C-alpha positions in Angstrom: -23.7 -65.4 -1.8 -25.9 -62.3 -2.0 -25.9 -62.0 -5.8 -28.9 -59.6 -5.7 -26.8 -57.0 -3.8 -23.8 -57.6 -6.2 -26.1 -57.1 -9.3 -27.8 -54.1 -7.8 -24.5 -52.3 -7.1 -23.1 -53.5 -10.4 -25.8 -51.6 -12.4 -24.2 -48.4 -10.9 -20.8 -49.4 -12.2 -21.5 -50.4 -15.8 -18.7 -51.7 -18.1 -18.0 -49.6 -21.3 -18.9 -51.6 -24.4 -16.0 -53.3 -26.1 -13.4 -52.7 -23.4 -10.9 -55.5 -22.7 -8.2 -55.3 -20.1 -5.4 -57.6 -18.8 -4.3 -57.9 -15.2 -0.5 -57.8 -15.3 2.4 -57.2 -12.9 1.1 -53.7 -12.3 -2.5 -54.8 -12.0 -4.9 -53.0 -14.3 -4.0 -49.7 -15.9 -5.8 -47.5 -18.4 -7.6 -44.2 -18.8 -9.3 -43.3 -15.5 -12.7 -42.9 -17.1 -12.7 -46.6 -18.1 -12.1 -48.0 -14.7 -15.2 -47.6 -12.6 -16.6 -51.1 -13.2 -13.1 -52.6 -12.7 -12.8 -51.0 -9.3 -16.2 -52.3 -8.2 -15.4 -55.8 -9.4 -12.0 -55.8 -7.7 -13.7 -54.9 -4.5 -15.9 -58.0 -4.9 -12.9 -60.1 -5.8 -10.9 -58.9 -2.8 -13.7 -60.1 -0.5 -13.5 -63.6 -2.1 -9.7 -63.7 -1.8 -10.0 -62.6 1.8 -12.5 -65.4 2.6 -10.4 -68.0 0.8 -7.1 -67.0 2.6 -8.8 -66.1 5.9 -6.7 -63.0 5.8 -6.8 -59.3 5.1 -6.3 -58.4 1.4 -5.2 -55.0 0.1 -6.6 -53.0 -2.8 -4.4 -50.1 -4.1 -5.8 -47.5 -6.5 -2.9 -46.2 -8.4 -1.2 -46.1 -11.9 2.3 -45.5 -10.5 4.4 -43.7 -13.0 1.7 -43.4 -15.7 0.3 -39.9 -16.7 -2.1 -38.2 -14.3 -5.1 -39.0 -16.7 -4.6 -42.7 -16.2 -5.4 -44.8 -13.2 -5.2 -48.4 -12.1 -5.8 -51.0 -9.4 -3.8 -53.9 -7.9 -4.6 -56.4 -5.2 -2.2 -57.2 -2.4 -2.0 -60.7 -1.0 -1.8 -61.7 2.7 2.0 -61.3 3.2 2.1 -58.0 1.4 3.1 -59.7 -1.9 1.6 -59.5 -5.3 -1.6 -61.3 -6.2 -1.3 -65.0 -6.9 -1.2 -65.9 -10.6 -4.4 -67.9 -10.6 -6.2 -64.9 -9.1 -4.7 -62.6 -11.7 -6.6 -64.7 -14.3 -9.8 -64.4 -12.2 -9.3 -60.6 -12.1 -9.0 -60.4 -15.9 -12.0 -62.6 -16.4 -14.2 -60.7 -14.0 -13.1 -57.3 -15.3 -14.0 -58.2 -18.9 -17.2 -60.1 -18.1 -20.6 -58.8 -19.4 -23.2 -57.9 -16.8 -25.1 -61.2 -17.2 -21.9 -63.3 -16.8 -20.8 -61.9 -13.4 -22.9 -64.3 -11.3 -21.6 -67.5 -13.0 -18.0 -66.3 -12.9 -18.2 -65.6 -9.2 -19.8 -69.0 -8.6 -17.0 -70.7 -10.5 -14.3 -68.9 -8.5 -16.0 -69.9 -5.3 -16.2 -73.6 -6.4 -12.6 -73.8 -7.7 -11.1 -72.1 -4.7 -13.4 -73.6 -2.0 -14.4 -70.1 -0.8 -16.5 -70.2 2.4 -19.1 -67.6 2.0 -19.8 -67.2 5.7 -16.1 -66.5 6.4 -15.4 -63.0 7.7 -13.8 -60.8 5.0 -11.4 -57.9 5.6 -10.0 -55.5 2.9 -7.5 -52.6 3.3 -7.9 -49.8 0.7 -5.4 -47.1 -0.3 -5.1 -44.6 -3.1 -2.7 -42.2 -4.7 -3.1 -38.4 -5.3 -4.7 -38.6 -8.8 -7.9 -36.5 -9.2 -9.8 -39.6 -10.2 -8.5 -41.8 -7.3 -11.0 -40.8 -4.6 -14.1 -41.6 -6.7 -12.6 -44.9 -8.0 -11.7 -45.8 -4.4 -15.4 -45.4 -3.5 -16.2 -47.9 -6.3 -13.9 -50.4 -4.6 -15.7 -49.8 -1.3 -19.1 -50.4 -3.1 -17.7 -53.8 -4.3 -16.5 -54.8 -0.8 -19.8 -53.8 0.8 -21.9 -55.6 -1.9 -20.5 -58.9 -0.6 -20.7 -58.0 3.1 -16.9 -57.5 3.5 -15.4 -55.2 6.1 -12.9 -52.6 5.0 -10.5 -50.1 6.3 -9.9 -47.1 4.0 -6.4 -45.6 4.6 -7.1 -42.8 2.1 -4.0 -41.2 0.6 -1.1 -43.6 1.1 2.0 -44.9 -0.9 1.7 -48.3 -2.5 4.5 -49.8 -0.4 2.7 -48.5 2.8 -0.4 -50.4 1.9 1.6 -53.6 1.3 3.2 -53.0 4.7 -0.1 -52.5 6.4 -1.5 -55.8 5.0 1.6 -57.7 6.1 1.4 -56.2 9.6 -2.2 -57.0 10.0 -1.8 -60.7 8.8 1.2 -61.3 11.2 -0.8 -60.0 14.2 1.4 -56.9 14.1 4.5 -59.0 14.6 6.0 -57.1 11.6 4.9 -53.8 13.0 1.7 -51.7 13.7 -0.7 -51.5 10.8 -0.9 -47.7 10.9 0.9 -45.0 9.0 2.3 -43.7 12.4 3.5 -47.3 13.1 5.3 -47.3 9.8 7.0 -43.9 10.4 8.0 -44.9 14.0 9.5 -48.3 13.0 11.5 -46.9 10.1 12.7 -43.8 11.8 13.8 -45.7 15.0 15.8 -48.1 12.9 17.4 -45.3 10.9 18.4 -43.4 14.1 19.9 -46.6 15.7 21.7 -47.5 12.5 23.2 -44.1 11.9 24.4 -43.7 15.5 27.7 -45.3 14.5 28.2 -42.9 11.6 31.2 -40.6 12.3 30.5 -36.9 12.8 32.3 -36.1 9.6 29.6 -38.0 7.8 26.8 -35.9 9.3 27.2 -33.0 6.9 26.8 -35.5 4.0 23.2 -36.3 4.9 21.7 -33.6 2.7 19.4 -34.7 0.0 17.2 -33.1 -2.7 14.1 -35.3 -3.5 12.0 -35.1 -6.6 8.6 -36.4 -5.4 7.1 -36.7 -9.0 4.2 -34.4 -7.8 2.8 -37.5 -6.1 2.0 -39.2 -2.8 5.6 -39.4 -1.8 5.7 -35.7 -1.0 2.7 -35.9 1.3 4.1 -38.9 3.2 7.6 -37.5 3.6 6.2 -34.2 5.0 4.3 -36.3 7.6 7.4 -38.4 8.3 9.8 -35.5 8.7 9.1 -34.9 12.4 10.0 -38.5 13.1 13.4 -38.2 11.4 16.6 -36.9 13.0 17.6 -33.3 12.2 21.0 -34.5 10.7 19.1 -35.8 7.7 18.3 -32.7 5.7 15.8 -33.4 3.0 14.5 -30.8 0.6 11.3 -31.7 -1.4 10.7 -30.7 -5.0 7.8 -31.4 -7.3 5.6 -31.9 -4.2 2.3 -31.7 -6.1 1.3 -28.2 -5.1 1.9 -26.7 -8.6 2.4 -29.3 -11.4 0.9 -32.5 -12.7 1.7 -35.9 -11.4 4.7 -37.5 -13.2 4.9 -34.7 -15.8 8.6 -34.3 -16.8 9.6 -35.6 -13.4 9.8 -38.7 -11.3 12.1 -41.8 -11.3 10.8 -43.2 -14.6 11.3 -39.8 -16.4 14.9 -39.4 -15.0 15.8 -43.0 -15.9 14.4 -43.0 -19.4 15.6 -39.5 -20.4 18.9 -39.6 -18.5 18.4 -36.0 -17.3 17.2 -34.2 -14.1 13.5 -33.6 -13.6 11.8 -30.3 -14.3 11.7 -28.1 -11.2 14.9 -29.2 -9.6 18.1 -27.2 -9.9 21.2 -29.2 -9.3 24.5 -27.7 -8.1 27.7 -29.7 -9.0 28.0 -32.8 -6.8 24.7 -32.3 -5.0 23.1 -35.6 -4.1 19.6 -35.9 -5.5 17.0 -38.7 -5.9 13.6 -39.1 -7.6 10.6 -41.2 -6.5 7.9 -42.3 -8.9 4.2 -41.4 -8.6 3.3 -44.0 -6.0 6.7 -44.0 -4.3 7.7 -47.6 -5.0 10.8 -46.7 -7.1 13.8 -44.6 -6.5 16.9 -43.5 -8.5 19.8 -41.3 -7.5 21.7 -38.8 -9.6 24.1 -35.8 -9.6 25.8 -33.4 -11.9 29.6 -33.4 -11.9 31.7 -30.2 -11.9 31.7 -30.1 -15.7 27.8 -30.1 -15.6 27.5 -33.7 -16.9 24.5 -35.7 -15.5 25.2 -39.0 -13.8 22.4 -41.5 -13.0 22.8 -43.9 -10.1 20.2 -46.6 -10.8 18.8 -49.8 -9.3 21.9 -51.8 -10.2 24.1 -49.4 -8.2 21.6 -49.4 -5.3 21.7 -53.2 -5.2 25.5 -53.2 -5.3 25.7 -50.6 -2.4 23.3 -52.5 -0.2 24.6 -56.0 -0.9 28.2 -54.9 -0.3 27.2 -53.3 3.0 25.4 -56.5 4.2 28.2 -58.8 3.0 30.7 -56.8 5.1 28.5 -57.0 8.2 28.1 -60.8 7.6 31.9 -61.2 7.5 32.2 -59.2 10.8 29.7 -61.4 12.6 31.2 -64.6 11.2 28.0 -65.8 9.7 27.9 -68.0 6.6 24.3 -67.0 5.6 23.6 -67.6 1.9 23.3 -64.2 0.2 22.6 -63.5 -3.5 21.7 -60.6 -5.7 18.8 -61.2 -8.2 18.8 -59.2 -11.5 17.1 -59.2 -14.8 18.7 -59.3 -18.3 18.5 -55.4 -18.2 21.1 -55.2 -15.4 24.3 -53.6 -16.6 27.0 -56.1 -17.3 29.5 -54.1 -15.3 27.3 -54.5 -12.1 27.1 -58.3 -12.6 30.9 -58.5 -13.1 31.6 -56.3 -10.1 29.4 -58.3 -7.8 30.6 -61.7 -8.9 34.3 -61.0 -9.4 35.1 -58.3 -6.9 32.6 -58.8 -4.1 32.2 -62.6 -4.6 28.4 -62.3 -4.3 26.4 -64.8 -6.3 24.2 -63.2 -9.0 21.0 -64.8 -10.4 19.1 -63.7 -13.4 15.3 -64.0 -13.8 12.7 -62.9 -16.3 11.7 -59.2 -16.2 9.1 -58.3 -13.7 9.2 -57.7 -9.9 7.2 -60.9 -9.2 10.0 -63.1 -10.7 12.7 -61.2 -8.8 10.9 -61.4 -5.5 10.2 -65.1 -5.9 13.8 -65.9 -6.7 15.1 -63.7 -3.8 13.0 -65.8 -1.4 15.3 -68.8 -2.1 18.2 -67.4 -0.1 18.9 -66.5 3.5 19.3 -62.9 2.2 18.1 -62.0 -1.2 18.8 -58.5 -2.7 16.8 -57.5 -5.8 16.5 -54.3 -7.7 15.4 -53.7 -11.3 17.5 -51.1 -13.1 14.5 -48.7 -12.9 15.0 -48.5 -9.1 12.3 -50.9 -7.9 13.6 -53.4 -5.3 14.1 -54.5 -1.8 16.0 -57.0 0.4 14.4 -60.2 1.8 15.6 -62.0 4.9 14.6 -65.5 5.6 13.0 -66.2 9.0 16.0 -68.3 10.1 18.5 -65.6 9.0 16.5 -62.9 10.9 16.3 -65.0 14.1 20.1 -65.7 14.0 20.9 -62.0 13.5 18.5 -60.9 16.3 19.8 -63.5 18.6 23.4 -62.4 18.0 22.4 -58.7 18.5 21.1 -59.6 21.9 23.3 -62.4 23.2 26.7 -62.1 21.5 29.5 -61.6 24.1 32.1 -60.2 21.7 31.5 -56.4 21.3 32.5 -56.1 17.7 30.4 -59.0 16.6 27.4 -57.8 18.6 27.7 -54.2 17.2 27.7 -55.6 13.6 24.7 -57.8 14.4 22.9 -54.8 15.8 23.6 -52.9 12.6 22.2 -55.8 10.6 19.1 -56.0 12.9 18.5 -52.3 12.3 18.9 -52.7 8.6 16.2 -55.5 8.7 13.9 -53.1 10.5 14.6 -50.2 8.1 13.8 -52.3 5.0 10.2 -52.8 3.8 10.5 -56.5 2.8 7.0 -56.7 1.2 7.9 -54.7 -1.9 10.1 -51.9 -3.3 9.6 -48.8 -1.2 11.2 -45.5 -2.2 11.0 -44.0 1.4 12.5 -47.1 3.0 15.2 -47.6 0.3 16.1 -43.9 0.5 16.7 -44.2 4.3 18.8 -47.4 3.8 20.9 -45.7 1.2 21.4 -42.5 3.2 22.4 -44.6 6.3 24.9 -46.7 4.4 26.5 -43.6 2.7 26.8 -41.9 6.2 28.3 -45.1 7.8 30.8 -45.6 5.0 31.5 -41.8 4.7 30.8 -42.0 0.9 29.8 -39.2 -1.4 27.4 -39.9 -4.2 30.3 -39.6 -6.7 32.4 -42.2 -4.7 29.4 -44.5 -4.7 28.9 -44.0 -8.5 32.6 -44.7 -9.0 32.4 -48.3 -7.5 32.2 -49.5 -11.1 31.6 -47.8 -14.5 28.4 -48.8 -16.4 28.9 -50.2 -19.9 27.3 -47.9 -22.5 23.9 -49.4 -23.5 20.9 -48.7 -25.7 17.3 -49.8 -25.6 15.1 -49.7 -28.8 11.7 -51.1 -29.7 10.6 -52.6 -33.0 6.9 -52.7 -34.1 5.8 -56.2 -35.2 2.6 -57.7 -36.4 2.4 -60.2 -33.5 4.8 -60.1 -30.6 4.1 -63.8 -29.8 6.4 -64.8 -32.7 9.3 -64.1 -30.3 9.8 -66.8 -27.6 12.7 -66.6 -25.2 14.7 -68.8 -22.8 17.5 -68.3 -20.2 15.7 -65.5 -18.3 14.8 -63.8 -21.6 18.5 -63.5 -22.7 18.2 -65.9 -25.7 15.5 -66.1 -28.4 14.1 -69.5 -29.3 11.9 -68.3 -32.1 11.7 -67.2 -34.8 14.3 -69.5 -36.4 17.6 -67.9 -37.2 17.1 -64.8 -35.0 19.4 -65.8 -32.1 22.1 -67.0 -34.5 22.0 -63.6 -36.2 22.2 -61.8 -32.8 25.2 -64.0 -31.8 26.9 -63.1 -35.1 26.3 -59.4 -34.6 27.6 -59.4 -31.0 30.9 -60.9 -32.1 31.6 -57.7 -34.0 31.9 -55.5 -30.8 34.1 -55.5 -27.7 32.5 -56.2 -24.2 29.1 -56.6 -26.0 25.9 -58.4 -25.5 22.4 -58.0 -26.8 19.0 -59.6 -26.3 15.4 -59.2 -27.5 12.1 -59.9 -25.7 8.5 -59.3 -26.6 6.6 -56.5 -24.7 4.1 -57.7 -22.2 1.5 -55.1 -23.3 1.9 -54.1 -26.9 3.0 -55.6 -30.3 6.5 -54.4 -30.1 9.8 -56.3 -29.5 12.3 -54.6 -27.0 15.9 -54.6 -28.0 18.8 -54.1 -25.5 22.5 -53.8 -26.3 25.7 -53.1 -24.5 29.2 -52.5 -25.8 32.5 -50.8 -25.0 31.5 -47.5 -26.5 28.2 -45.7 -26.9 28.6 -45.6 -30.6 29.1 -49.4 -30.7 26.1 -50.0 -28.4 24.0 -47.9 -30.7 25.2 -49.7 -33.8 24.6 -53.1 -32.3 21.1 -52.1 -31.1 20.3 -50.9 -34.6 21.6 -54.0 -36.3 19.7 -56.3 -33.9 16.5 -54.3 -34.4 16.9 -54.7 -38.2 17.3 -58.5 -37.7 14.1 -58.5 -35.6 12.3 -56.4 -38.3 13.2 -58.9 -41.0 12.9 -62.2 -39.1 10.0 -61.5 -36.7 7.5 -59.7 -39.0 8.3 -56.0 -38.5 5.7 -53.6 -39.7 6.0 -50.0 -41.0 9.3 -48.5 -42.1 12.5 -50.5 -41.2 14.3 -49.1 -38.1 16.5 -46.1 -38.8 19.8 -45.6 -37.0 19.6 -42.9 -34.4 22.0 -40.0 -34.8 24.6 -39.8 -32.0 25.3 -36.5 -30.3 28.6 -36.3 -32.2 26.7 -36.8 -35.5 24.1 -34.2 -34.6 26.8 -31.7 -33.8 28.6 -32.4 -37.1 25.2 -32.0 -39.0 24.5 -28.6 -37.4 28.1 -27.4 -38.0 27.7 -28.3 -41.7 24.4 -26.4 -41.9 26.1 -23.3 -40.3 28.9 -23.5 -42.8 26.4 -23.5 -45.7 
């Protein structure tokens, strides 16, 4: 290994003193000014991973839904999936190493992972639209070049597009062409074919307002528009020409604040959606005739897609094993609807896309979405082959047509990772085929009122959980207290889990009314404060809209 070149370049990308970072589900994320050395070192690590797997590895420069001042980086493994856990640890170790330790750490990785240093290395690089991304992307290139790796810089690209390119490249383009044009062509062709069977009355429904979070999604949708049929009318807002990335807009803002983004006027019953900053999440929403805001989140997206696929499976007479994978944050109503009405098995995993993706791989067809709108559908190789065979060879017209629709659905979905563009096209196609309005889709089931709170604690590690984070094992007595509190309210449940990044404990509650969900969340947060080492002032109950209104009326009377 040419450590001399690594050391020479490394001196140009010095680590700030005292900085310590952790590679998590989202890779590294922090203030952009602290990341130069990390980018360089991840370029180096990507070359080692490429040599070890004899495959192309992706490096994406993005901080997704974080503020514009932040940035981040994540590595993409050969099949477009997230980086393997052992290599996440290497990434953390390398990012935090002092200058004089780099050589020994790289040597240790090579020995542990049997990396052949003469193996060809190939790295695909992409970046989002942040002002800092271009310079940081160059630091990644320096790292790749220092170890003699070859790279292809895609420049401005969505995170899911980079995952897609890596998968295409490593399957000898069996999955598709590893170009942005190839991505547009594959998805648009599948969308056109799938929506051919939509009745003409459904055509006027394919009108959508899209909040692009002032991010990369706007650029890519503008490029893709010429590939899409004219019947899909998309209007882009927050396209990055005026405002800051993710500022008061984007999927995360809409989900957390339960209100429309800045810069998008909604008329009653207009269908709208929001992407996040790197276009890997999507949520839908609308205002009703009374002006009330309605969010259609990842749970409802999973329900719409899995219902559609299940109906097609029944039509083709296939007994493929399908399941929906959720986390503890999925609304209880969605779980009940899927299991009891649709008879679709639901499995719960720990929070984090990696856990959902891994579980979904266990089924012929695995549908997973987090409530925040990040998700996709996975088809096993055997399921895909069966469906494609039926689409080509099936003699019975009705069965063959249904198989073709499933085949086009497979081609429209980006199976590597959640993809806002792909998911949006799948949703629009299904709504057109079923002749559903956004209100009818939303009315499939009614979400139980819920509340999320967080409690500051001295050490989040005092909380340990089991049963996919739905039950607390430690500290002693906490779960018993939660069980006792839950019994007080109808249709209720609550759970607590430690944050993955800060010393806080997250509290989630559901109940039959918003007032009860709020009360339960507050009581559980008090239990956490007292039993799990809360710091600062004890949690205070939040005022409900009704209480706020009463308070102001009382002031006016005075």
